[in-house]
N, C-alpha and C positions, 0 to 999 in steps of 0.2 A: 116819672122815676119811682121805682119801688122803694118802699120805706126800709131803712137799714134795720136788720134784726140782730139783736145782741146774741152772741154765741153763748150756748148753755155751758155753765162752768163744769169742769170735771168733778170738782168737789166743792160743796157749799154748806155753810152753817147759817142758821137763822135763829137768833135769840136762844142760843144754846147755853144751858146751864150744866156745869160739870161738878162732880164731887163724889160723895159716898153716902151710903145709908147706914145710920146707926139706930138699931131697933126699928121703930116706926117713923123715925125722923130723917129727912133728907138734909144733909149738910153740904151746902154749895160752897165750892172753892172759888170759882170764877163764874160770873153771870153774864148773860147777853153777849156771847161770843158770836161775831158775825164776820164772815169773809167769803170770798169767791176765788177759787184757784183754777188756773188754766193749765193746759198741757205745756210741756217744755219749760216748766218753772221749777226752780229750787227754792224751797220755802223753809225758813228756820223758825222754830218756836223757841222764844227766849224769855227770860225772866229770872227773878231771884230764886234761891232754893226754896222748895216747898210751896211754890205758887201754883202748881198744877200742870206743869208742862207734860209730864209723863201721863197724867190723868187725861189730858186732852188727847194726846196721841192714841192712847188705848181706847178712848171713846170713839175716835174717828175710825179706828180699826175694828170696831164692834167687839173688842175684847172685854169692854166694860160698858155698862149701860149709861146713857145720858140721864140726868135728873129730869130735864125737860128741854123743849126746843126741838129743832129739826136739823138733821144731817141729810144732804142730798148728794147722790152720785148721778151725774148726767141728768139732773132734774127730777130724779125719782127718789123718794124717801128710802133711807138706808134699810129700814125694817121691812120694805117690800121685796127685797132681794132674798133669795134662798142662800143657804150656806155655801152651796157649790158656786152660785153666781158671784158671791162676794170673794171667794177664793180665786176667781179668775179676774177680778177687778182690783183687789187690794192685797199686797203682800206686806207683812209686818215683821220687823226685826227688833225684838225686845232685848233687854239687858241680861235676861236669864242665860246662864251658861248652857251649852248644848248637853244633851243627856249622855252621849258617849263620844269621848274624844278619840276612841279607837277606830272610828271611821276614817276613811281616806277623804281628801278634799273632794274628789269626784263623787264619792258616795253621798257626802253631805249635800253637795250642790244638787245632786239628782233628786233629793227629797223635795225640791221645789216643784217637781213635775207631778207630785201626788194628786193634785186636783184633776189631772188629765188622764192618768193611767187607769187600767182596768182594775178589777177587784183584787187581783193578785199582784198588782204593781208592776206589770210588764212594761218596759220602755219601748215605745215604737220609734220609728225612724225620726219622726218630727220631734219627739222628746229628746233624742240623742243630739239632734242638731241644736236645739235650744240650750242644752247643757254645754255644748261646745262653744256656742256664742257667748254664753254667760261666763265661762272660764276665760275665754279670750279677752272679753271686755275689761276684766280686772287683772289681766296678765298672770293667770294662774295655770295656763294650759300645760306648762312644762313641769308643774309641781303636783299634778293631779293625783299621783299615787302616794303622796306624803300623808302621814297620819296627822290628824288634827292636834294630838298631844305634842307634836314636834314643832308646832307653829308658835310664832310670837303673837302678842295681842294684836298687832297691826295686821299681820297676815290672816289671823282668824277673823278679824273684822271684814277683810276683803272677801273671805270665803262666804260669810253670812250675806254680804251684799250680792255676791254671785248667785247664791241660792235664791234670793229674792228676784234677781234678773231671770233665772231659769223658770221661775213661776210665771213670768211674762204677763204681769199685770200693768194696767195703766197708771196705778198709784202705788208708790213704795213709801212706807212709813218706817222710820228708824228712830229708836230711842237711844239717845246719847251715843252715837256711833264712834266718838273720839275719846270715850272714857279710857283711862289708864295709858293713853298714848303720849309720847313726847311731842314737842312742838312740831317737829318736822313731819311726823307721821299723822298728826292731827290735820296739818295742811294737805298732806297727800290724800287722806280719806275725803276731805271736803272738796278738793279739786276733782277727785274721782266722781263724786256725786254730781258735781256740776257738769262734768263731761258726759255723764249718763243722760242727763236731761237734754243736752244738746244733740247727742247721737241718736236717741231713741224717742224723743218727744214725750217721755214719761213725766209725770208729776211726782217729785221727790220731796217729802216732808220729813224733817228731823228735829228732834229736840237737842238743845246744846247749851252749855255754859259759856262757850266761846263766842261771846257777843261781838267782839271786835272782828273775828273772822267771818261771822254771819253777815255783818254789815258790808264787808268787802266782797263776799262771794254770792250772797243770796239775791234772787230776783225780788222776793217779797219776804217780809218778816211778820210773824204773829207775836206781838209782845203782850205777855200776861203780867198784870199787876194785881195787887191784893183785891181791888174792887172794880177792875175794868180790864178790857183787852183792846188793843189797837192793832190795825192791820194796814200795811202799805209797803211801798218800796223803801229801802234804807234811806234814800234821800228825803222822801216824804216824811218819814218818822223823825229824822234829824231836824227837819224844818219845823215840825210840830213840837220840838223839845221833848219828845217822848222818852228819851233815855236820861234826861237830866236828873230826875228824881228817883231813878230806879234803885239806887243804893244810898245809904246814909252819907250826907255831904261831908261829914267829918273824916270819912275814910276814902271815898272815891268820888271824883267828879268827871263829868263827860265833856270832852273838848269837841265842840261842834265843827271847828275848823279842820281837825284831822280825823274826826269820826272815831275817836278812841277814848278809852277810859284812862284817867291818870290817878295814881295813888297820892293822897295828901299826906305828906310826911310831917 
């Protein structure tokens, strides 16, 4: 019988240190981050404010340099890929506002095809098909001509997700995709991300403050704390009491039975 060979992770980090450089000094926010992500998974990056969630996401997307350690995509170091290759592997949706809200939904989604178009940006048949698929997946095909300035925050977030889908990468990274949304629309966006992983086999990673929702919907969670990181399924992390000391006990406690946080009155 042949020996079982472990599948190479889509995205992997090994002893990754993240942070920023001040002068000649590296300031680490979180050290020794290690995880292995597979296709068809929804992964939430959670933790308290200022703990480094967005820094980790930006580092994974090659928007910001790691201080040390290794990031691998399909077993190859991130820095071995060209910019073009990375643009076909990773799409990144950050919290920055779009440059021009005068674009239509379709025009903004079409920007996701930039890595594949020629030097004058001409859309080929394949590009148009990918744009149609991306619009359809987030139910925007009937709104395609609407200007972005006419959209609600929730609708605009769906457009940004659609643009990432049009880019047709294996990995989608999103920074706080539910910011400024009410409870209903937060749930809508996270359920949409979950459905995308199931329908496309993509790996979707997002940062969030909605830890309760992440526990309910994510396949895996990366939990960042001031001096460590943990990785696993929500059930595994609950069993490890990983959420118990995430916030000051005089304000909030974690209920392991329900998997939710409770306010201490």
